[in-house]
MARKOL-446654 format. One record per residue (C-alpha): x, y, z. Coordinates in nm, 4 decimals, always signed. Layout:
N
+----------+----------+----------+
!       px !       py !       pz !
+----------+----------+----------+
!        X !        Y !        Z !
...
+----------+----------+----------+
This chain:
449
+----------+----------+----------+
!       px !       py !       pz !
+----------+----------+----------+
!  -2.5676 !  +0.7818 !  +2.3489 !
!  -2.2763 !  +0.8223 !  +2.5852 !
!  -2.2431 !  +0.4322 !  +2.5561 !
!  -2.2583 !  +0.4559 !  +2.1727 !
!  -2.0332 !  +0.7264 !  +2.1175 !
!  -1.8066 !  +0.5095 !  +2.3801 !
!  -1.8426 !  +0.1904 !  +2.1805 !
!  -1.7488 !  +0.3565 !  +1.8197 !
!  -1.4921 !  +0.5296 !  +1.9717 !
!  -1.3279 !  +0.2073 !  +2.0463 !
!  -1.4262 !  +0.0399 !  +1.7432 !
!  -1.2512 !  +0.3173 !  +1.4976 !
!  -0.9470 !  +0.2803 !  +1.7729 !
!  -0.8601 !  -0.0989 !  +1.7036 !
!  -0.9216 !  -0.0836 !  +1.3384 !
!  -0.6887 !  +0.2052 !  +1.2870 !
!  -0.3980 !  -0.0006 !  +1.4966 !
!  -0.4702 !  -0.2817 !  +1.2756 !
!  -0.3928 !  -0.1285 !  +0.9668 !
!  -0.1001 !  +0.0711 !  +0.8483 !
!  +0.0413 !  +0.3873 !  +0.9764 !
!  -0.0329 !  +0.6808 !  +0.7772 !
!  +0.2741 !  +0.9559 !  +0.6448 !
!  +0.0268 !  +1.2360 !  +0.5756 !
!  -0.1709 !  +1.0470 !  +0.3070 !
!  +0.0980 !  +0.7763 !  +0.2615 !
!  +0.0182 !  +0.4762 !  +0.4138 !
!  +0.3525 !  +0.3384 !  +0.5973 !
!  +0.3568 !  -0.0513 !  +0.5774 !
!  +0.6140 !  -0.2301 !  +0.8408 !
!  +0.7281 !  -0.5773 !  +0.7515 !
!  +0.4575 !  -0.7374 !  +0.9556 !
!  +0.1781 !  -0.5148 !  +0.7714 !
!  +0.3549 !  -0.6341 !  +0.4160 !
!  +0.3331 !  -0.9863 !  +0.4995 !
!  -0.0318 !  -0.9924 !  +0.6444 !
!  -0.1362 !  -0.8579 !  +0.3602 !
!  +0.0461 !  -1.0667 !  +0.1163 !
!  -0.1219 !  -1.3375 !  +0.2644 !
!  -0.4958 !  -1.1773 !  +0.2125 !
!  -0.3795 !  -1.1094 !  -0.1341 !
!  -0.1692 !  -1.3487 !  -0.3366 !
!  -0.3112 !  -1.5328 !  -0.6016 !
!  -0.1525 !  -1.8435 !  -0.6003 !
!  -0.2147 !  -1.8604 !  -0.1986 !
!  -0.5814 !  -1.8538 !  -0.3283 !
!  -0.5365 !  -2.1076 !  -0.6050 !
!  -0.3599 !  -2.3708 !  -0.3120 !
!  -0.6300 !  -2.2935 !  -0.0772 !
!  -0.8957 !  -2.3767 !  -0.3517 !
!  -0.6997 !  -2.7134 !  -0.3836 !
!  -0.6867 !  -2.7945 !  -0.0527 !
!  -1.0905 !  -2.7735 !  -0.0554 !
!  -1.1469 !  -3.0034 !  -0.3543 !
!  -0.8900 !  -3.2412 !  -0.2208 !
!  -1.0684 !  -3.2573 !  +0.0933 !
!  -1.4170 !  -3.2521 !  -0.1114 !
!  -1.2206 !  -3.5989 !  -0.2815 !
!  -1.0993 !  -3.7467 !  +0.0670 !
!  -1.5002 !  -3.7151 !  +0.1538 !
!  -1.5899 !  -3.9038 !  -0.1424 !
!  -1.3673 !  -4.1769 !  -0.1060 !
!  -1.4837 !  -4.2776 !  +0.1948 !
!  -1.8260 !  -4.2321 !  +0.0981 !
!  -1.7522 !  -4.5856 !  -0.1260 !
!  -1.7509 !  -4.7484 !  +0.1776 !
!  -2.1153 !  -4.6603 !  +0.2518 !
!  -2.4017 !  -4.8504 !  +0.0588 !
!  -2.5931 !  -4.6663 !  -0.2348 !
!  -2.9523 !  -4.5668 !  -0.2556 !
!  -3.2416 !  -4.3986 !  -0.5016 !
!  -3.5680 !  -4.3709 !  -0.5645 !
!  -3.7518 !  -4.3746 !  -0.9030 !
!  -4.0963 !  -4.2783 !  -0.9853 !
!  -4.2491 !  -4.2401 !  -1.3086 !
!  -4.5935 !  -4.1610 !  -1.5348 !
!  -4.6684 !  -4.2349 !  -1.8773 !
!  -5.0323 !  -4.1818 !  -2.0550 !
!  -5.1150 !  -4.3957 !  -2.4561 !
!  -5.2071 !  -4.1297 !  -2.6545 !
!  -5.3668 !  -4.3121 !  -2.9549 !
!  -5.5655 !  -4.6268 !  -3.0031 !
!  -5.7795 !  -4.5840 !  -2.6987 !
!  -6.0635 !  -4.7663 !  -2.8327 !
!  -6.2354 !  -5.0185 !  -2.6510 !
!  -6.0370 !  -5.3737 !  -2.6789 !
!  -6.1856 !  -5.7314 !  -2.7266 !
!  -5.9603 !  -5.9622 !  -2.5755 !
!  -6.0507 !  -6.3913 !  -2.5363 !
!  -5.9983 !  -6.5824 !  -2.2135 !
!  -6.0270 !  -6.8952 !  -2.1985 !
!  -6.2108 !  -6.8918 !  -2.5559 !
!  -6.4584 !  -6.6631 !  -2.4391 !
!  -6.4552 !  -6.2826 !  -2.5669 !
!  -6.4511 !  -6.0138 !  -2.3050 !
!  -6.4821 !  -5.6533 !  -2.4276 !
!  -6.2533 !  -5.4235 !  -2.2013 !
!  -6.1371 !  -5.0013 !  -2.2215 !
!  -5.8214 !  -4.9336 !  -2.1992 !
!  -5.5942 !  -4.8635 !  -1.9463 !
!  -5.3846 !  -4.5175 !  -2.0782 !
!  -5.2496 !  -4.4583 !  -1.7660 !
!  -4.9026 !  -4.6249 !  -1.5930 !
!  -4.7296 !  -4.5608 !  -1.2826 !
!  -4.4477 !  -4.6930 !  -1.1575 !
!  -4.1913 !  -4.6655 !  -0.8844 !
!  -3.8907 !  -4.8559 !  -0.7565 !
!  -3.6729 !  -4.7678 !  -0.4721 !
!  -3.3648 !  -4.9881 !  -0.4552 !
!  -3.0200 !  -4.9678 !  -0.2380 !
!  -2.6740 !  -5.1446 !  -0.3130 !
!  -2.4031 !  -5.2135 !  -0.0879 !
!  -2.0599 !  -5.3066 !  -0.2076 !
!  -1.9058 !  -5.5628 !  +0.0352 !
!  -1.5627 !  -5.6704 !  -0.1199 !
!  -1.3922 !  -5.4841 !  -0.4278 !
!  -1.0606 !  -5.6314 !  -0.4384 !
!  -0.9353 !  -5.3327 !  -0.1795 !
!  -1.0632 !  -5.0652 !  -0.4610 !
!  -1.2118 !  -4.8951 !  -0.1702 !
!  -0.8694 !  -4.8820 !  +0.0723 !
!  -0.6330 !  -4.7816 !  -0.1677 !
!  -0.8774 !  -4.4961 !  -0.3389 !
!  -0.9108 !  -4.3536 !  +0.0516 !
!  -0.5267 !  -4.4432 !  +0.1002 !
!  -0.4772 !  -4.1920 !  -0.2094 !
!  -0.7230 !  -3.9043 !  -0.1603 !
!  -0.6125 !  -3.8835 !  +0.2135 !
!  -0.2337 !  -3.8781 !  +0.0992 !
!  -0.3305 !  -3.6283 !  -0.1938 !
!  -0.5557 !  -3.4157 !  +0.0690 !
!  -0.2127 !  -3.4184 !  +0.3124 !
!  -0.0034 !  -3.2768 !  +0.0085 !
!  -0.2855 !  -3.0372 !  -0.0536 !
!  -0.2164 !  -2.9108 !  +0.2688 !
!  +0.1378 !  -2.8760 !  +0.2314 !
!  +0.1573 !  -2.7061 !  -0.0616 !
!  -0.0937 !  -2.4297 !  +0.0589 !
!  +0.1524 !  -2.4200 !  +0.3686 !
!  +0.4834 !  -2.3922 !  +0.1670 !
!  +0.3227 !  -2.1386 !  -0.1223 !
!  +0.2497 !  -1.9421 !  +0.2081 !
!  +0.5774 !  -1.9326 !  +0.3181 !
!  +0.7397 !  -1.8832 !  -0.0299 !
!  +0.5305 !  -1.5766 !  -0.1010 !
!  +0.6260 !  -1.4204 !  +0.2332 !
!  +1.0008 !  -1.5082 !  +0.1739 !
!  +0.9777 !  -1.3593 !  -0.1479 !
!  +0.7971 !  -1.0412 !  +0.0286 !
!  +1.0838 !  -1.0342 !  +0.3070 !
!  +1.3620 !  -1.0369 !  +0.0169 !
!  +1.2046 !  -0.7517 !  -0.2129 !
!  +1.1366 !  -0.5186 !  +0.1610 !
!  +1.4857 !  -0.5753 !  +0.2540 !
!  +1.5774 !  -0.4772 !  -0.0987 !
!  +1.3804 !  -0.1689 !  -0.0799 !
!  +1.5409 !  -0.0649 !  +0.2662 !
!  +1.8946 !  -0.1189 !  +0.1015 !
!  +1.7761 !  +0.1158 !  -0.1751 !
!  +1.6450 !  +0.3560 !  +0.0529 !
!  +1.9888 !  +0.3691 !  +0.2760 !
!  +2.1504 !  +0.4248 !  -0.0651 !
!  +1.9506 !  +0.7463 !  -0.1409 !
!  +2.0002 !  +0.8646 !  +0.2050 !
!  +2.3536 !  +0.7831 !  +0.1379 !
!  +2.3842 !  +0.9910 !  -0.2001 !
!  +2.1629 !  +1.3126 !  -0.1186 !
!  +2.4267 !  +1.3255 !  +0.2326 !
!  +2.7321 !  +1.3149 !  -0.0254 !
!  +2.5784 !  +1.5838 !  -0.2364 !
!  +2.5417 !  +1.7869 !  +0.0401 !
!  +2.8750 !  +1.7946 !  +0.1400 !
!  +2.9553 !  +1.8095 !  -0.2177 !
!  +2.7450 !  +2.1321 !  -0.2469 !
!  +2.9085 !  +2.3001 !  +0.0751 !
!  +3.2810 !  +2.1995 !  -0.0953 !
!  +3.1402 !  +2.4068 !  -0.3760 !
!  +3.0408 !  +2.6712 !  -0.1663 !
!  +3.3500 !  +2.7131 !  -0.0038 !
!  +3.5325 !  +2.6929 !  -0.3570 !
!  +3.3285 !  +2.9649 !  -0.4963 !
!  +3.4240 !  +3.1775 !  -0.1754 !
!  +3.7996 !  +3.1112 !  -0.2472 !
!  +3.7013 !  +3.2090 !  -0.6220 !
!  +3.5610 !  +3.5367 !  -0.5121 !
!  +3.8389 !  +3.5993 !  -0.3096 !
!  +4.1019 !  +3.5074 !  -0.5838 !
!  +4.2416 !  +3.2287 !  -0.4204 !
!  +4.1204 !  +2.9510 !  -0.5976 !
!  +4.1598 !  +2.9393 !  -0.9999 !
!  +3.8338 !  +2.8838 !  -1.2333 !
!  +3.9564 !  +2.5457 !  -1.3114 !
!  +3.8511 !  +2.4037 !  -0.9144 !
!  +3.5352 !  +2.5915 !  -0.9682 !
!  +3.4169 !  +2.3587 !  -1.2458 !
!  +3.5814 !  +2.0900 !  -1.1173 !
!  +3.3564 !  +2.1333 !  -0.8184 !
!  +3.0605 !  +2.1729 !  -1.0397 !
!  +3.1070 !  +1.8886 !  -1.2250 !
!  +3.1761 !  +1.6906 !  -0.9394 !
!  +2.7713 !  +1.8217 !  -0.7863 !
!  +2.6155 !  +1.7664 !  -1.1715 !
!  +2.7988 !  +1.3842 !  -1.1219 !
!  +2.6129 !  +1.3504 !  -0.8195 !
!  +2.3085 !  +1.5058 !  -0.8795 !
!  +2.3085 !  +1.2094 !  -1.1686 !
!  +2.3472 !  +0.9799 !  -0.9441 !
!  +2.0931 !  +1.0538 !  -0.7023 !
!  +1.8258 !  +1.0620 !  -0.9795 !
!  +1.9157 !  +0.6711 !  -1.0297 !
!  +1.8703 !  +0.6006 !  -0.6909 !
!  +1.5464 !  +0.7482 !  -0.6388 !
!  +1.4465 !  +0.5766 !  -0.9682 !
!  +1.5876 !  +0.2924 !  -0.8038 !
!  +1.3659 !  +0.3303 !  -0.5163 !
!  +1.0960 !  +0.3418 !  -0.6842 !
!  +1.1388 !  +0.0480 !  -0.8951 !
!  +1.1706 !  -0.1715 !  -0.5121 !
!  +0.8792 !  +0.0071 !  -0.4025 !
!  +0.6501 !  -0.0717 !  -0.7087 !
!  +0.7960 !  -0.4530 !  -0.7514 !
!  +0.7477 !  -0.4899 !  -0.3905 !
!  +0.3635 !  -0.3824 !  -0.4549 !
!  +0.3485 !  -0.6337 !  -0.6951 !
!  +0.4203 !  -0.9281 !  -0.4777 !
!  +0.1846 !  -0.8069 !  -0.2103 !
!  -0.0545 !  -0.8285 !  -0.5109 !
!  -0.1769 !  -0.4686 !  -0.4637 !
!  -0.1581 !  -0.1752 !  -0.7322 !
!  +0.1833 !  -0.1199 !  -0.7826 !
!  +0.1214 !  +0.3351 !  -0.9015 !
!  -0.0300 !  +0.3501 !  -0.5667 !
!  +0.1766 !  +0.5874 !  -0.3033 !
!  +0.2988 !  +0.3584 !  -0.0155 !
!  +0.6301 !  +0.4123 !  +0.2059 !
!  +0.7285 !  +0.1052 !  +0.4510 !
!  +0.9373 !  +0.1178 !  +0.7847 !
!  +1.2828 !  +0.1201 !  +0.7964 !
!  +1.2501 !  +0.0060 !  +1.1747 !
!  +1.1419 !  -0.3546 !  +1.0482 !
!  +1.5239 !  -0.3890 !  +0.9937 !
!  +1.7798 !  -0.3120 !  +1.1583 !
!  +2.0273 !  -0.1110 !  +0.9732 !
!  +2.3628 !  -0.2550 !  +1.1389 !
!  +2.4621 !  -0.6268 !  +1.2138 !
!  +2.6681 !  -0.6289 !  +1.5100 !
!  +2.9274 !  -0.9242 !  +1.5371 !
!  +2.7765 !  -1.0623 !  +1.8260 !
!  +2.4166 !  -1.1130 !  +1.6674 !
!  +2.6316 !  -1.2330 !  +1.3428 !
!  +2.7931 !  -1.4842 !  +1.6534 !
!  +2.4567 !  -1.5758 !  +1.7953 !
!  +2.3089 !  -1.6158 !  +1.4685 !
!  +2.5753 !  -1.8513 !  +1.3472 !
!  +2.5162 !  -2.0725 !  +1.6885 !
!  +2.1531 !  -2.1114 !  +1.6445 !
!  +2.1208 !  -2.2381 !  +1.3041 !
!  +2.3868 !  -2.4984 !  +1.3690 !
!  +2.5507 !  -2.6662 !  +1.1224 !
!  +2.5757 !  -2.7379 !  +0.7468 !
!  +2.4492 !  -3.0981 !  +0.7720 !
!  +2.2180 !  -3.0468 !  +1.0628 !
!  +2.0486 !  -2.7608 !  +0.8850 !
!  +1.9901 !  -3.0024 !  +0.5675 !
!  +1.8386 !  -3.2508 !  +0.8198 !
!  +1.5887 !  -3.0415 !  +0.9440 !
!  +1.5050 !  -2.8934 !  +0.6126 !
!  +1.3937 !  -3.2539 !  +0.4996 !
!  +1.1944 !  -3.3432 !  +0.7811 !
!  +1.0227 !  -3.0100 !  +0.8430 !
!  +1.0073 !  -2.8119 !  +0.4995 !
!  +0.6357 !  -2.8669 !  +0.3973 !
!  +0.6983 !  -2.9336 !  -0.0244 !
!  +0.9501 !  -3.2030 !  +0.1263 !
!  +0.6387 !  -3.3464 !  +0.2854 !
!  +0.4091 !  -3.3004 !  -0.0292 !
!  +0.6566 !  -3.4733 !  -0.2391 !
!  +0.6049 !  -3.7779 !  +0.0466 !
!  +0.2629 !  -3.7669 !  +0.0658 !
!  +0.2288 !  -3.7906 !  -0.3524 !
!  +0.4567 !  -4.0971 !  -0.3371 !
!  +0.1886 !  -4.2784 !  -0.0743 !
!  -0.0905 !  -4.1602 !  -0.3192 !
!  +0.1136 !  -4.2965 !  -0.6191 !
!  +0.1543 !  -4.6481 !  -0.4613 !
!  -0.1858 !  -4.6450 !  -0.3539 !
!  -0.2953 !  -4.5933 !  -0.6974 !
!  -0.0857 !  -4.9466 !  -0.7971 !
!  -0.3008 !  -5.1017 !  -0.5519 !
!  -0.6127 !  -4.9317 !  -0.7088 !
!  -0.5173 !  -5.0635 !  -1.0541 !
!  -0.4564 !  -5.4130 !  -0.9110 !
!  -0.7768 !  -5.4297 !  -0.7578 !
!  -0.9645 !  -5.5363 !  -1.0908 !
!  -0.8221 !  -5.8231 !  -1.0745 !
!  -0.9999 !  -5.9480 !  -0.7903 !
!  -1.3124 !  -6.0580 !  -0.7295 !
!  -1.6252 !  -5.7729 !  -0.6036 !
!  -1.9283 !  -5.9060 !  -0.3923 !
!  -2.2133 !  -5.6682 !  -0.3990 !
!  -2.5330 !  -5.6907 !  -0.1878 !
!  -2.8736 !  -5.5263 !  -0.3280 !
!  -3.2213 !  -5.4956 !  -0.2041 !
!  -3.5067 !  -5.2753 !  -0.2768 !
!  -3.9199 !  -5.2274 !  -0.3196 !
!  -4.0791 !  -5.1845 !  -0.7130 !
!  -4.4280 !  -5.1169 !  -0.7903 !
!  -4.6051 !  -5.0746 !  -1.1029 !
!  -5.0014 !  -4.9900 !  -1.1982 !
!  -5.2356 !  -4.8418 !  -1.4050 !
!  -5.3920 !  -4.6486 !  -1.1638 !
!  -5.2337 !  -4.5328 !  -0.8441 !
!  -5.3321 !  -4.8151 !  -0.5700 !
!  -5.2814 !  -5.1990 !  -0.4655 !
!  -4.9519 !  -5.1084 !  -0.3139 !
!  -4.9608 !  -5.4297 !  -0.1892 !
!  -5.0502 !  -5.6548 !  -0.4914 !
!  -4.8816 !  -5.4785 !  -0.7342 !
!  -4.5650 !  -5.4169 !  -0.5421 !
!  -4.2277 !  -5.6652 !  -0.4661 !
!  -3.9660 !  -5.6347 !  -0.2348 !
!  -3.6355 !  -5.8285 !  -0.3404 !
!  -3.2664 !  -5.9048 !  -0.2099 !
!  -2.9728 !  -6.0228 !  -0.3765 !
!  -2.6027 !  -6.0944 !  -0.3941 !
!  -2.3861 !  -6.0153 !  -0.6905 !
!  -2.0666 !  -6.1945 !  -0.7371 !
!  -1.8652 !  -6.0811 !  -1.0393 !
!  -1.5361 !  -6.2498 !  -1.0999 !
!  -1.3147 !  -6.1089 !  -1.3863 !
!  -1.1840 !  -6.3611 !  -1.6287 !
!  -1.0327 !  -6.1664 !  -1.9381 !
!  -1.0286 !  -5.8098 !  -1.9761 !
!  -0.8295 !  -5.7656 !  -2.2989 !
!  -0.5078 !  -5.6904 !  -2.0409 !
!  -0.6910 !  -5.3521 !  -1.9215 !
!  -0.6097 !  -5.4281 !  -1.5727 !
!  -0.1870 !  -5.4879 !  -1.6804 !
!  -0.2182 !  -5.1449 !  -1.8709 !
!  -0.3588 !  -4.9529 !  -1.5569 !
!  -0.0709 !  -5.1314 !  -1.3500 !
!  +0.1821 !  -4.9981 !  -1.6248 !
!  +0.0452 !  -4.6594 !  -1.6017 !
!  -0.0008 !  -4.6430 !  -1.1917 !
!  +0.3980 !  -4.7638 !  -1.2062 !
!  +0.4955 !  -4.5208 !  -1.4395 !
!  +0.2720 !  -4.2456 !  -1.1729 !
!  +0.4793 !  -4.3390 !  -0.8954 !
!  +0.8282 !  -4.3535 !  -1.0253 !
!  +0.8062 !  -4.0027 !  -1.1564 !
!  +0.6715 !  -3.9050 !  -0.8776 !
!  +0.9683 !  -4.0931 !  -0.7007 !
!  +1.1580 !  -3.9112 !  -0.9165 !
!  +1.0748 !  -3.5476 !  -0.8099 !
!  +1.0946 !  -3.6285 !  -0.4787 !
!  +1.4729 !  -3.7389 !  -0.5211 !
!  +1.5232 !  -3.4148 !  -0.6984 !
!  +1.3648 !  -3.2312 !  -0.5042 !
!  +1.5701 !  -3.3669 !  -0.2186 !
!  +1.9038 !  -3.2844 !  -0.4234 !
!  +1.7819 !  -2.9037 !  -0.4990 !
!  +1.7238 !  -2.8789 !  -0.1050 !
!  +2.0890 !  -2.9611 !  -0.0499 !
!  +2.1960 !  -2.7914 !  -0.3069 !
!  +2.0238 !  -2.4503 !  -0.1405 !
!  +2.0947 !  -2.4753 !  +0.1714 !
!  +2.5056 !  -2.5617 !  +0.0289 !
!  +2.4590 !  -2.2244 !  -0.1488 !
!  +2.2853 !  -2.0314 !  +0.1541 !
!  +2.5745 !  -2.1409 !  +0.4053 !
!  +2.8136 !  -1.9917 !  +0.1360 !
!  +2.6269 !  -1.7073 !  +0.0940 !
!  +2.6471 !  -1.6118 !  +0.4466 !
!  +2.9838 !  -1.6446 !  +0.5001 !
!  +3.0588 !  -1.4791 !  +0.2531 !
!  +2.8141 !  -1.1384 !  +0.3570 !
!  +2.9682 !  -1.2233 !  +0.6930 !
!  +3.3025 !  -1.1272 !  +0.5236 !
!  +3.1574 !  -0.8393 !  +0.3428 !
!  +3.0623 !  -0.7160 !  +0.7013 !
!  +3.4258 !  -0.6899 !  +0.8549 !
!  +3.5553 !  -0.5485 !  +0.5019 !
!  +3.3440 !  -0.3165 !  +0.4647 !
!  +3.3289 !  -0.2144 !  +0.8492 !
!  +3.6748 !  -0.1207 !  +0.8240 !
!  +3.6696 !  +0.0402 !  +0.5071 !
!  +3.3840 !  +0.2586 !  +0.6244 !
!  +3.5579 !  +0.3989 !  +0.9468 !
!  +3.8676 !  +0.4579 !  +0.7182 !
!  +3.7189 !  +0.6660 !  +0.4699 !
!  +3.5342 !  +0.8763 !  +0.7245 !
!  +3.8881 !  +0.9489 !  +0.9242 !
!  +4.0278 !  +1.0599 !  +0.5341 !
!  +3.7751 !  +1.2664 !  +0.4490 !
!  +3.7384 !  +1.4748 !  +0.7755 !
!  +4.1584 !  +1.4605 !  +0.7604 !
!  +4.0928 !  +1.6346 !  +0.3460 !
!  +3.8342 !  +1.8544 !  +0.4276 !
!  +4.0399 !  +2.0203 !  +0.7352 !
!  +4.3570 !  +2.0319 !  +0.5486 !
!  +4.1418 !  +2.1928 !  +0.2336 !
!  +4.0246 !  +2.4692 !  +0.4369 !
!  +4.3731 !  +2.5867 !  +0.6202 !
!  +4.4699 !  +2.5246 !  +0.2345 !
!  +4.7316 !  +2.2695 !  +0.3052 !
!  +4.5617 !  +2.0023 !  +0.0382 !
!  +4.4103 !  +2.0679 !  -0.2863 !
!  +4.0261 !  +2.0129 !  -0.3941 !
!  +4.1250 !  +1.6643 !  -0.5731 !
!  +4.2615 !  +1.5802 !  -0.2484 !
!  +3.8482 !  +1.6561 !  -0.0680 !
!  +3.7232 !  +1.4728 !  -0.3966 !
!  +3.8858 !  +1.1968 !  -0.3938 !
!  +3.7662 !  +1.1452 !  -0.0298 !
!  +3.4534 !  +1.2134 !  -0.0618 !
!  +3.4216 !  +0.9749 !  -0.3063 !
!  +3.6027 !  +0.7005 !  -0.1261 !
!  +3.3695 !  +0.8205 !  +0.1585 !
!  +3.0600 !  +0.7471 !  -0.0800 !
!  +3.1582 !  +0.4419 !  -0.2164 !
!  +3.2598 !  +0.3033 !  +0.1758 !
!  +2.9167 !  +0.3971 !  +0.2594 !
!  +2.7213 !  +0.2056 !  -0.0303 !
!  +2.9223 !  -0.0663 !  +0.0161 !
!  +2.8611 !  -0.0880 !  +0.4101 !
!  +2.4705 !  -0.0849 !  +0.3312 !
!  +2.5085 !  -0.3510 !  +0.0679 !
!  +2.6874 !  -0.5604 !  +0.3240 !
!  +2.4364 !  -0.5086 !  +0.5963 !
!  +2.1140 !  -0.6050 !  +0.3750 !
!  +2.2773 !  -0.8394 !  +0.2183 !
!  +2.3641 !  -0.9901 !  +0.5396 !
!  +2.0002 !  -1.0336 !  +0.6434 !
!  +1.9114 !  -1.1665 !  +0.3001 !
!  +2.1383 !  -1.4145 !  +0.3239 !
!  +1.9609 !  -1.4760 !  +0.6471 !
!  +1.6883 !  -1.4874 !  +0.4920 !
!  +1.7820 !  -1.7820 !  +0.2329 !
!  +1.9437 !  -1.9531 !  +0.5132 !
!  +1.5735 !  -1.9947 !  +0.7119 !
!  +1.3894 !  -2.0390 !  +0.4622 !
!  +1.6211 !  -2.3376 !  +0.3073 !
!  +1.6737 !  -2.4938 !  +0.6319 !
!  +1.2814 !  -2.5109 !  +0.7587 !
!  +1.3669 !  -2.2036 !  +1.0210 !
!  +1.1697 !  -1.9360 !  +0.8251 !
!  +0.8081 !  -1.9383 !  +1.0109 !
!  +0.5081 !  -1.7882 !  +0.8702 !
!  +0.3957 !  -1.4636 !  +1.0262 !
+----------+----------+----------+
């Protein structure tokens, strides 16, 4: 009993550690939790996985073309009418006999294609390349799904940080409102200042409501990308993504990704979508060989055994075995082969063009991602300086207001500048991490987690 309890406790502990953390009754998902659930639930991944299984079956079938085919047939029939005795003449002598209503037959045959104009080889190459393309499609679908979830996770965290900033601003404004009320009650402040600060608090409460709505919408979108119910309650761990970006980390990341041209070459060499496009080009080239194969002769070998009798007996007398070769030489097929070749060539051309378009798109995406990264790096420096200045300005304005050397308008202006600087800083940090995510996905550095 003790061992049973211990085993049960271990299973519960392991299962609990594998699940997302729970805050109250609400699960808290880390980024790794979100990515894992995305792989498990994503509909596009399930379709791509099924396509891979189908492509694998096609490759097995293409290999089967190298093997001989074999079948066994058996039949039975019975005559139902005209069953009276019959008279037959044999060498002019009448012979009476009863009809034989039953008829049995059985045959077994085997056929093997010796040569079919390289059709089997072309079909096998096409099936193998299609399977490789399906595998790479599945890899790309998984990466793309996690990439989208990662970017939306950043959006959720950014909105959560903005919500905190709005709440902090509202707390500061309410504190100022209490100070103004006290001054008004003491006769040291006009009623207009009280009304002005009450308006400021109301405006910030409205901004807070919008920020709360933005968080809820971002969470719903993230749950939808994870293929979970968007109406379910959920929280997301802020520790999954750093809330700041130090200059040393920015410089180190630049050294890590390398130059733009090196990233383009890495993307073309490692991204699964470009690999899938290459394999589809190879499959289409094999399709031309397959179409041309009907111009060439084919050779088949066959053999088997057949038996037929009115009763189940005399297998040695009524049966026969046979072997043979069949040579087929095409002479004129009313231009069908030519049409098939042109159709296969069109497919190859389309796949080649699609591959070229994809390469151009990758080069453009890499260029755009590097430009976005550079802009986000500049934004980090600017917003860091602005935030420091705004914090100092607000503290100074508030101290001066408390001793009566600054107006309420000065405090409100400093407060608005502070919240603007904080919002810009939060946006700059998460824009930077979003730009990094785009760079990694575009250049082939993004890895499934």
